[in-house]
Every structure is written in C-alpha cells, then in structure tokens.
C-alpha positions in Angstrom: -6.4 -33.2 -13.4 -5.4 -34.0 -17.0 -5.0 -37.5 -18.2 -2.7 -38.4 -21.2 -4.5 -39.5 -24.3 -3.2 -42.0 -26.8 -0.8 -40.4 -29.3 -2.5 -39.6 -32.6 -1.1 -39.9 -36.0 -0.7 -36.4 -37.6 -2.5 -35.7 -40.9 -0.5 -33.7 -43.4 -2.3 -30.6 -44.4 -0.8 -30.7 -47.9 0.7 -33.4 -50.1 4.2 -32.0 -50.3 6.2 -28.9 -49.4 6.7 -26.3 -52.1 9.5 -23.8 -52.5 7.8 -20.5 -51.9 9.3 -18.5 -49.0 7.5 -18.6 -45.7 5.6 -15.4 -44.8 3.0 -14.8 -42.1 1.6 -18.2 -40.9 -1.3 -19.2 -38.5 -1.1 -22.6 -36.8 -3.8 -24.4 -34.8 -2.6 -27.3 -32.7 -5.2 -30.1 -32.4 -8.6 -30.0 -34.1 -11.0 -31.5 -31.6 -13.1 -28.4 -31.7 -12.3 -27.7 -35.4 -10.0 -25.2 -37.0 -10.6 -21.4 -36.9 -12.1 -19.7 -39.9 -9.9 -17.8 -42.4 -11.4 -14.5 -41.2 -10.3 -15.1 -37.6 -7.3 -13.0 -36.6 -7.0 -13.8 -32.8 -4.1 -11.5 -31.7 -2.4 -11.6 -35.0 -3.6 -11.5 -38.6 -6.6 -13.2 -40.3 -5.9 -15.9 -42.8 -5.7 -19.6 -43.4 -5.0 -21.6 -40.3 -2.9 -24.7 -40.5 -4.5 -27.7 -38.6 -1.7 -29.7 -36.9 -2.4 -32.9 -34.9 0.0 -34.4 -32.5 3.2 -35.9 -34.0 6.8 -35.2 -34.3 6.8 -33.9 -37.9 8.0 -32.0 -39.8 4.8 -30.9 -41.4 4.6 -28.4 -44.3 2.8 -25.1 -43.7 0.8 -22.7 -45.9 0.7 -18.9 -45.5 -2.3 -16.7 -44.8 -3.5 -16.9 -48.4 -3.4 -20.7 -48.3 -0.3 -20.8 -50.6 2.4 -23.4 -50.1 5.6 -22.3 -48.3 8.9 -23.9 -47.6 8.3 -23.6 -43.8 7.6 -26.7 -41.6 6.7 -27.3 -38.0 7.9 -30.1 -35.9 8.3 -31.1 -32.2 12.0 -31.2 -31.8 12.4 -31.8 -28.1 10.3 -33.4 -25.4 7.0 -35.3 -25.8 3.3 -34.4 -25.5 -0.2 -35.5 -26.1 -3.4 -34.3 -27.6 -5.6 -32.4 -25.1 -9.0 -30.7 -25.2 -11.5 -29.2 -22.7 -14.7 -27.3 -23.5 -14.3 -24.0 -21.6 -17.7 -22.4 -20.9 -16.5 -19.0 -21.9 -15.2 -19.7 -25.4 -17.3 -20.1 -28.6 -16.7 -20.4 -32.3 -13.2 -19.5 -33.5 -12.0 -18.9 -29.9 -13.1 -22.4 -29.0 -11.5 -23.9 -32.1 -8.1 -22.3 -31.2 -8.0 -22.3 -27.4 -10.0 -25.3 -26.2 -7.8 -27.9 -27.8 -4.0 -28.2 -28.2 -1.0 -30.0 -26.9 0.0 -30.8 -23.4 3.8 -30.6 -23.5 4.2 -33.2 -20.7 6.1 -30.6 -18.6 8.6 -29.4 -21.2 8.7 -29.6 -25.0 10.0 -27.5 -27.9 8.6 -26.9 -31.3 10.5 -25.6 -34.3 9.1 -23.6 -37.3 11.9 -24.0 -39.9 12.9 -22.8 -43.3 11.7 -19.3 -42.9 12.2 -16.2 -45.0 14.6 -13.6 -43.7 13.0 -10.8 -41.7 11.6 -9.5 -38.4 8.8 -11.7 -37.0 6.3 -11.1 -34.3 5.4 -14.4 -32.7 2.1 -14.9 -30.9 2.2 -18.1 -28.9 -1.1 -19.3 -27.4 -0.4 -21.2 -24.2 -3.7 -20.7 -22.3 -5.2 -23.7 -20.3 -8.9 -24.0 -21.0 -9.4 -26.4 -18.1 -8.2 -24.2 -15.2 -7.3 -20.6 -14.5 -4.6 -21.8 -12.1 -2.6 -23.6 -14.8 0.2 -21.4 -16.1 2.6 -22.1 -18.9 6.1 -20.6 -19.5 6.9 -19.7 -23.1 10.4 -19.2 -24.4 11.0 -18.1 -28.0 14.4 -18.5 -29.6 16.1 -18.8 -26.2 14.7 -15.5 -24.9 13.1 -14.6 -21.5 10.4 -16.9 -20.3 6.9 -15.4 -20.4 4.2 -16.9 -18.0 0.8 -17.3 -19.7 -2.4 -18.3 -17.9 -5.5 -17.1 -16.0 -9.2 -16.8 -16.4 -10.6 -16.4 -20.0 -10.7 -12.6 -20.5 -13.2 -12.8 -23.4 -10.5 -11.7 -25.9 -6.8 -11.9 -26.4 -4.6 -10.4 -23.7 -0.8 -10.9 -23.6 0.2 -12.7 -20.5 -3.2 -14.4 -20.1 -3.9 -16.0 -23.4 -0.6 -15.7 -25.2 2.9 -14.4 -25.2 4.3 -11.9 -27.7 7.9 -12.0 -28.9 9.8 -10.2 -31.7 12.7 -12.1 -33.4 15.0 -11.4 -36.3 15.5 -14.4 -38.6 18.0 -15.0 -41.4 17.0 -16.7 -44.6 16.3 -20.3 -44.0 16.3 -19.8 -40.3 14.0 -21.1 -37.5 11.7 -20.0 -34.7 11.9 -22.3 -31.7 9.1 -22.3 -29.1 9.7 -24.0 -25.8 6.7 -24.4 -23.5 7.1 -25.8 -20.0 5.2 -25.9 -16.7 5.1 -22.8 -14.6 2.2 -23.9 -12.4 0.6 -27.4 -12.5 0.3 -27.9 -16.3 1.5 -26.4 -19.5 -0.6 -25.9 -22.7 0.2 -25.2 -26.4 -2.9 -24.1 -28.3 -1.3 -22.6 -31.4 1.0 -19.9 -32.8 0.9 -17.1 -35.3 4.1 -15.7 -36.9 3.8 -12.3 -38.6 6.6 -11.3 -41.0 7.4 -7.6 -40.9 6.9 -7.4 -37.2 8.7 -5.0 -34.9 12.2 -4.1 -36.1 12.8 -2.9 -32.5 12.1 -5.8 -30.2 11.7 -5.1 -26.5 14.6 -5.9 -24.2 13.5 -6.9 -20.6 15.8 -6.0 -17.7 15.8 -5.4 -14.0 14.5 -8.8 -12.8 13.4 -9.5 -9.2 14.6 -13.1 -9.4 17.8 -12.8 -7.4 20.1 -12.2 -10.4 20.6 -8.5 -9.6 19.4 -6.3 -6.8 17.8 -8.4 -4.1 14.1 -8.0 -3.5 13.4 -6.2 -0.2 11.9 -9.1 1.8 13.5 -12.1 0.2 10.5 -12.2 -2.1 12.2 -13.2 -5.3 10.0 -13.7 -8.3 10.4 -16.1 -11.3 12.9 -15.6 -14.1 12.1 -12.5 -16.2 9.6 -11.1 -13.7 9.6 -8.5 -10.9 9.6 -9.4 -7.2 6.9 -11.7 -5.8 3.7 -10.1 -4.6 1.0 -11.3 -2.2 -1.1 -13.1 -4.8 1.6 -14.3 -7.2 4.9 -15.9 -6.1 6.2 -15.5 -9.6 5.9 -11.7 -9.5 4.5 -9.4 -12.2 5.7 -9.5 -15.8 5.8 -6.6 -18.3 6.1 -7.3 -22.0 6.2 -5.0 -25.0 4.9 -5.9 -28.5 4.2 -4.3 -31.8 6.1 -1.7 -33.7 7.9 1.1 -31.9 7.9 3.6 -34.7 7.0 7.2 -34.3 5.3 7.2 -37.7 3.6 3.9 -37.4 3.2 3.3 -33.7 1.5 0.0 -32.7 3.6 -0.5 -29.6 1.7 -2.1 -26.6 2.8 -2.6 -23.0 1.2 -5.7 -21.4 1.4 -6.4 -17.6 0.4 -9.7 -16.0 0.8 -11.6 -12.7 -0.6 -8.7 -10.5 -3.5 -8.4 -8.0 -6.8 -7.1 -9.4 -5.8 -3.5 -8.5 -4.6 -0.3 -10.2 -1.5 -0.4 -12.3 0.4 2.6 -13.5 2.5 2.3 -16.7 5.3 4.8 -16.8 8.3 5.7 -19.1 11.8 6.9 -18.3 14.9 7.8 -20.2 17.5 6.1 -18.1 18.0 2.8 -16.2 18.7 2.8 -12.4 21.9 1.2 -11.1 23.0 0.0 -14.5 19.7 -1.8 -15.1 19.7 -3.7 -11.8 17.2 -1.3 -10.1 16.9 -0.2 -6.5 14.5 -1.3 -3.7 11.1 0.5 -3.9 8.1 -0.7 -1.9 7.8 -4.5 -2.2 9.8 -4.5 -5.4 12.5 -2.8 -7.5 12.3 0.5 -9.4 14.1 0.2 -12.7 13.8 3.5 -14.6 14.7 7.1 -13.8 15.1 10.5 -15.3 12.3 12.3 -17.2 9.8 9.9 -15.7 6.4 10.2 -17.4 3.2 8.6 -16.4 1.5 7.0 -19.5 -1.7 5.9 -17.8 -3.3 4.0 -15.0 -5.3 0.8 -15.6 -7.5 -1.5 -13.6 -6.2 -5.1 -13.7 -8.7 -7.9 -14.6 -7.5 -11.4 -14.1 -4.3 -9.9 -12.8 -3.5 -8.2 -16.1 -3.9 -5.0 -18.1 -2.2 -3.1 -20.9 -1.5 0.3 -22.3 -2.7 1.7 -24.6 -6.2 0.5 -24.5 -9.1 1.5 -26.8 -9.3 5.3 -26.9 -5.9 5.8 -25.2 -3.2 8.1 -26.7 -0.5 6.0 -28.3 2.8 5.6 -26.4 4.9 7.6 -28.9 2.6 10.6 -28.5 1.9 10.2 -24.8 5.6 9.6 -24.2 6.7 12.6 -26.2 9.0 10.5 -28.3 10.9 12.8 -30.7 10.6 12.4 -34.5 14.0 10.8 -34.7 13.2 8.2 -32.2 15.3 7.2 -29.1 15.6 4.6 -26.4 13.0 4.6 -23.6 12.5 2.3 -20.5 9.1 1.1 -19.2 7.7 -0.4 -16.1 4.4 -1.1 -14.4 3.9 0.1 -10.8 0.9 -1.6 -9.2 -1.0 -1.5 -5.9 -0.5 -4.6 -3.6 -2.7 -3.8 -0.7 -1.5 -6.3 1.8 0.5 -4.5 4.5 1.6 -7.8 6.1 3.2 -9.2 2.9 6.5 -7.2 2.9 7.1 -3.5 3.4 4.2 -1.2 4.6 4.0 0.9 1.4 1.6 -1.7 -0.2 2.9 -1.4 -3.8 5.2 -3.4 -6.1 6.6 -3.3 -9.6 7.1 -5.5 -12.7 10.4 -6.1 -14.4 11.5 -3.3 -16.8 11.4 -3.2 -20.6 13.6 -1.2 -22.8 12.9 -0.3 -26.5 14.6 1.8 -29.1 12.1 3.8 -31.1 12.6 4.3 -34.7 11.3 7.3 -36.8 
C-alpha cells in the first residue's frame, strides 16, 4: 500500500523559457532513481530528458537536443505526490524512468502547453513499479481512456508500460494528460511527445461497455474496451500507434487486458451494425467484409502486439493498396473458461479504425 510523501518543491531545469518552438520532448517525472541518459529512447525517441519534480508549475522544457523551447508542463487539475519503488526487474535507464514518478491521488491532469503546430504521437508512461495489479487509466486530449498496468515485460509494451495516442495540435496549442485510478492506484512515470507522429490517428469503436450492442452475458467491460473476460472485468483493449502510410509503415496494433492465451489480430474493410458490432462468443465482433488474418500471437502479461520482430508489416500483410484506404482492426482471443459466459471460450477487444495514406 502506498503512503503519501511530503510535497517537494520543484527545481526548474532551466533559468527561463525561450521562444523556440516546441518539438519532440522527453519528460521524466521524479528523479529518485535519477534521470534517463540522452541515448535512451524508451518507446519513443532518444534525446535529452527533462527532470521534473512534483509541483504545480508551469516548468519550461527543452527538446531532444537540449535546446530551449516555448513549451511548459504543469499540473492543471487534481493533486499528487512524489512516489518511488525499486522494482526488481528494472535497471539503469528503465529504473530511472519507471521506478519513480507521481501518484495522481486518484485523478489528476497535466498540461504540456505552447506547442508547435503538427501531429504528435504521445507516449504516456503510467506503469506501477510496486504492483502488477495496480492499473492506471490514461486519457489524452479528452480521448478514450487507455488502461495501463501489469508485470514488467522487460521492455516497453503499449497497454502494460504506456499508452500511445496520436493528436493534432494547432500552433500554441496543448496536450492534456489525465491519469486516474482504474484499479487500486494510478501512476505517472513520464511522457514523450514526438512531433511528426501519425497523420492518421486510430479511431476506436465498437465498445463492450454498454454504450452500443449489449455484451452477451451482461459482461460489460470498461469504457473504450471490449466485453469483460474471465480474468479481467475491464475487458481487452486494442490500440493502434505509429504511422499508417503504405510508403512508410510503422503502424502497430497493441492488445492488452487478455488472458495469457493466443490472440488473433485481423483486418476488415467494413464495420458491423454501424460500428456497434454483433454478439460473437463472449464478446462483440466489430469488423466484416474481406476479413484477413494478420497473425496470431501469444499473450504475455495479458498483452501482445502485431507486427512483432520479423513479422510482415500491416500494410503488406493487409494488402493495403498504394493509394491507401480505411481499414478496421480487432483482436480475437481465446478465453478458455467455459463457465464464464458462452461455451465458445473466446472473446474480442474493441475495434480500431484507421485511414491509410499513400
């Protein structure tokens, strides 16, 4: 169980804010275990990490090259306290980023302001080093909540160590990051924003949370997820990240909140029932027409992703035409408890739609 620590006075990382436009920025919240090195990329890009201690702010930020920007970070809603725990699985830069951070005291919001215009990919680290059962919810710019938590996977896996969001920002605009409790405690370890991220952000749909088609056994999941399964009452979550471009494909599908079983990632060209889905097994099937299996993965810590190392990219495997087009994705996973709901022993995540560009 966590115990609040005395609020610390934040130390400014620079003397004053400059006028240069904000670009890609790395932020490490709390420095009990130090600050990651400039060569450390985590899930984003390597470069200078801004060390931020607990306080309201705003505090000026430098970019990956260490140059002053106009951007600032501040806690704009809620309260929190400095928190750290030495996880046995993390070392070096991983320890510096993930083993210390802010406990949002149930629900807090941070704002990165004065940004340059553009498309940003936002990597929000919300992993609890003190327990695999503690799960945070992350909401970026009012989007869908992404649950983050689980056992340390010896690397960075969306849905376990961090969330991934793509947002378009006007000149002088802001990125707001709300973190609140999903299970027991929430955690905010740090954040990376990458300018020039996906110009085609993923659009989640077909939720098993009671807002559309009802789950088959009254097994509604959490907001933004599929129907509940036998090991996770919140249900499975599918997220897309990276660039959905036929010529420069870095698109990644990340599933979490599942049993440690097999998970099939598949693609379709149409939504079912206007995007509300239909009952299928213990969950909802969201996509139909020209259904294509991308690949089957084995979940570890309830999570997996496609493509993995050595896999064919989604644009090639999914036969995306050169001119692009809209496709819909879902994760169909085994849930081998015949007593949980229907006897078919499988369930599905929410759906994700994306428009591919050339």
